[in-house]
Structure formats: structure tokens, C-alpha cells
N, C-alpha and C positions, 0 to 999 in steps of 0.2 A: 548532596548533589542537587543542583538546581538546573532545570531545563527551561530555557527561554525561547519562546516561539517568535519568529519574525512576523511582522504585520505591515503590509500584506505579504502573502505567500500563495503558491499554488495557482490553480486555474485562473486564467484571464478570460475576458469576454470573447475574444476570438477563438480560444480553445473550446469554451463552452458551446459556442455556435457551431463549430466544425463537427464536434461529436454529435450534437443534436441533429445536424443535417443527415449524418449517416444513419442514426437511429430512426429518424422519421422516414427516410427513404426505404429502410428495411421494413418498417411497419406498413408503408403504402404499397410497395412492390413485391415484398417477400425476398428471400434469399435466392440467388446471390446478388449482392450489390458490389460492384467493383469500385475500388478506391485507388487512384493513381498516387503512388507513394504513400507513406504512413500519413494518415490524416493529420496527426500531431506527433511530435517526437517523444512518445512515451511507450515503453514496452507493455506496461500493465494495461493501458488504454487500448492499444492495438490488439493485444491478445484477447481482451474482453469483446471487442467488436468482431474479431475473427470468429469467436465462438457463437456470436449472434448471426453470422452469415455474411460478413464482409469479406471480400477477397481482395487482398492488397497486391498491386502489380507495379512494376517499374516502368513499363511502357504500354502505350495504348494498344499496340498490336497484340497484347495478351488478352484484350477484352473482345468478346464476340461481337460481331456487327449487330447493331440495333439494341445492345444491352444498356443498362443504366450504370453510369460511372460518376463518382464524386471526385472533384479536384480537391487536393489537400489544402490546408490552411496556409501553406507556404506560397501558393499561387503557381501559375503555369505560364509558359511563353505563348505568344500568338500562334506559333507553329503548331503547338499542341491543341489549341482551340480549333484551328482550321482542320487538323487531322480528325478530331472528334466529329466535326460537322460532316466531313466527307464520308466518314464511316457510319454515319447515321446513329451515333450514340446519343442516348438521353442523358444530358449532363445536369448535375447539381454542383454549383460552384461554392465550395466551402472556403475560398480564399478569404483570409482575414481582411476586413474593410480597411485596416491601416496599411496592409500590403498593397491593396488595390489603390490606395491614395498615392503610393510611390509609383505604381504603374502609370497612373494618370500623369504624374509629374514628368516621367520619362517621355511619354508621348508628346506632352506639351513642349518640353525642352527641345526635342528633335524637330517639332514643327517650327520652332523659332530658329532652326538652323544651328543649334548649339551641339557641340560634342559633349558627352557626358562622362563623368568619372563616377563609377559605382564603388563605394567603400563597403567591403564585405568579405566573406570567407569563400574562397574558391571551392566549387563543388557543392555548396549548400543549395538545396532546392529553391529557397527564396531568391538567392542570387541568380540562379539559372533562369528562373521565371521572370525576374525583373529585367535582366539583360536581354531576354528574349522578347521584350516589348518593341524592339526596333531591330532592323536588319543589320545596321552598322552604326559606327560613330559612338560606341560606348566602350569604356576602358575600365578594367577592374584593378583596384589597389587594395591591399590587405594591411599595409604598414606605411609608416612615414618614409621608410627607405624606398618603398615602391614609388612614392611620389617623386623622389629624386631622379629615378630612371624613366619616368613617364614621358612618352613622346606624343604630342597632339598636333593636329593640323593648324589650328588657330587659337593661340593662348588667350586672345581677347574675346573669344566667343565660346566660353566654356561654362559648364554647370556641374554640380555634384548632387548625388543622392546617397543614402546609406541603407544598408540592411536594417530592419527594424529591431533586431535582437542583439545588437552589438553592445560592448562595454561603453557606457556613456563617456567615461574618461578617455579611453583609447580612441574612440571616434573623434572626440574633440581635438586630440593631438594630431590626428591625420588631417582633419579639416584645417587646423592651424598651419600645417605644413603646406597644404594646397594653397592657402591664401598668401603665404610667403612667396611661393614659387609663381603663382598665377593670381596676381592682385585683383584682376577683373572677374574672377570666377563667381558665378551666381549660385546661390543655394536655394533649397526649398523654402517656401513661405513659413512653414512650420516644421520643426525638427522631425525627422523621419523615425527616430528611435521611439518605439511605442511607449505609451504611458505605463503599461504593466512592467516592461523591462526597466524603465527608469525607477518606478516605485519599488520594485523588488531589490534593485541594486542599492537604493537609498536605505531600505530596511536592513540589508545585510551590513552596510556600513555602520548603522546604529547597533547591530548585533555584535559587531567586533569590539565595541566599547565595553561589553559586559560578559564576554565569553573567553574561556580558555581554549576551547576547540569548537568548531562549527561543523555540523553535518548538513549537507545539501541533498535533498531527495530529488532525483530526476535521472533521465536516461543519458547515456554517454553521447548520443548523437543529437542531444538538445542544445542548441546554441545558447539560448538564454540561461539555461542551467549551468553550463560551463562558465559563462561569464560571472555568475554568482560566486562560484568557487574561486575564480581568479580575483575578483574584487576582495574577497576575504583574505586570500593568501597574500595579496599585495599590501594588505594592512597588518601583516605579521601574525595572523592567527592560523594555527594548524587547521586545515579544512579537508574534509573527505566527502566525496560524492557517491551516493549509492542509489541503485535502481529500486531496491526493496530492503526490508528489514533483515532479510537473510544475509545481506552483504555487510551488515554492521559488525565490526570487530570489537569485542570488549576491551582489547588492549588500547584502542584509540582514546578511551575515556578513563582509563585506569589512573587514579590519583588526581583526576580533574574535578573541580567543584562547580564550574559554570559551563554548561553545554548549550550552545546555540543551535537552533534547528530551523531550517527553512526549506522551501520547495520551489522548483522552477515552475514556469507558467503553464507547463503541460503535465504536471504531476498532480494527481488527485489527492484530496485531503485524507482519504482512507489510508494512503501509504504513510502520511505523516503520523496519523494516530497509531498505526502499528509500530512505528519507531518509538513514539512516546511510551507505549506499553512495554516495549523491550527495555527502554532506559529505566523504567520503574523497576523492572525485574533485576536490573543491574545496580540498583541502589538509589535512583533518583527519588527524592521524597517531596519535591516541590516542582510544579509545572506552572509557569506564568507566561503571559503574552505581553510583548512590548507594545507600548502605545504606537500607533501608526495610522496611516490613511485607511479609510474604509472605501473601497472602490464600489461605485454604483453603475459603472458602464455596462450597458446591455446592447448587443447587436442583434437585430431581428433576423429571423429565418427568412429565406426566400419565400415570396408569396405563394409559390406553388407547393410549399411544404408546411406553411403555417397551419396550426390546428384550427 
């Protein structure tokens, strides 16, 4: 049995930065540090930060007035920012810079008087934060079918943005549908889907060429991790998503010779290594890594937290 590791996999620069912000805030201020929503969508990471003194809340009214709060990597609406200011909260913003880029695009497009179409998943914190950058004039679509039903005020003055963690192929299909229905629609100057999402999906596509089954490490509420599973499944490879090695079922790999292994952008490498060791126990006698991109992107911490 051969285990092949995707490259790249696991943590991206935005996740590294978000976790570091919480850890540095705890070191500077002591516990508790409040975090609005899960700072990144991974149960292992969230549980570890909780043990260190982070308190995760869904709403700002759960944070005592004047306390320190971290905004998650997914970003927040303008209303949340204003609420934090009114309540005198000390804020550290862990919004991924690539999500902030989309927020800036939305504000610029609205200043130009354009209505905006947001391509994303309803209820996801990133989508809620991005759509909350303006008071009105923004519409959500999740599928090409939604595009058919979309009603806008001025089809000639329309623009679109996307959630950063979408399936690259699915997003391209929805953008194509938008361009067919609204030929004048404007898009961002640079693709909104982040480099890490793109790279990990490309790596999974390469993994499907040499795997009988693929295991994706990551939490169920992680958008980019779910997209990795979908990409592999659409290419005809049996794929399983697990939060930890405890969820790995030996029956999944029974009789299989080539096991592919990857991890979402919010899943730490320690979880991957635990799966590798379990696969060795189950009979894997070779572990190799696919050739792939080596990511060198680093996002700096806020100046107030820099060591």
C-alpha cells in the first residue's frame, strides 16, 4: 500500500496569521480573549485555542464591554465593526487579507453605483461579512440556476465578486452563466478565489491521477475542505473527509493499493501525520509526496501585535 501526500496541503498564510493573532493577544493580555465565530474552521485548532484561554462567541453581545475581541479570518460586516466600536471593545482583526481585498472591491463597486452579485454559500461567515460591507444593492447566488432567477435593477451596471474558498470550476460555471445573462457585468481585476484554495484544488486533481481512494483532513464546516472532497469525487475517486484520525475507517482502504491524502487550508499538519501513522499500522509500507507548488506567502501580523 502506497500513501501519496498532496502538495500543497494544510495551513495557508491567512490561517497561520489568524491563529497567531489569537495566540499573541492571549500572551499580551492574558485570558480570556474573545473570538467572534471560530477563528478558522477547524475543530482541533479551536479546541486548542479554547484550552489556552480563547472564548468563542457567536455574537458581540456575548462579549463584556471593554473586553478584547478577535474577528475571525472570515471577516465581519460593517455593522459588526460599528457595534464593537460603540461597545468599547478592543479589536484585533484576523480577517484574511484576501477576504479584505473582496471587501474593498464591494465598497468600490457600490461607490460606482453598481449592483453586486456575490457568488458564495448562504450562511457562511465570509459571505455574511462580505455582503455586510454595504447596506443594499448586493445579491447572493449559489448556483447557475440562481442566475436564471436573479432580478436586478440595472443589468447594464452590474458587477460580481466571489467567496474566496469556492470550487474554482464551479465558480467559473456561475461566472459564465452571469456573463451570458448580463453581458455587461464587470468582475474583479484579479480572481477572488484565493491562491491557497486554487493550489489545493489543483493538487487534489493531480492526486486523483494516482489514487484509488482519497482522504481529506478537515472539519465539516470548512468550505475549502469540502471543495477538495467535491473536486476528487467529481473526478471519480472515492473520497472521505475526516476531522481526525479517530474517524478513519479501515474498510475505506481495504483492498486499495494507492491512498491519496490531503488537508484543507485550516487543518494542521499534525493531523495529517497522525493519519499517516494510522495508515502505516493498517499496512502502508511507502509514503511519498507529489511534486507541487511550495507556497511562500506570509501575511504580517497587525503592528500592535508584532513581536
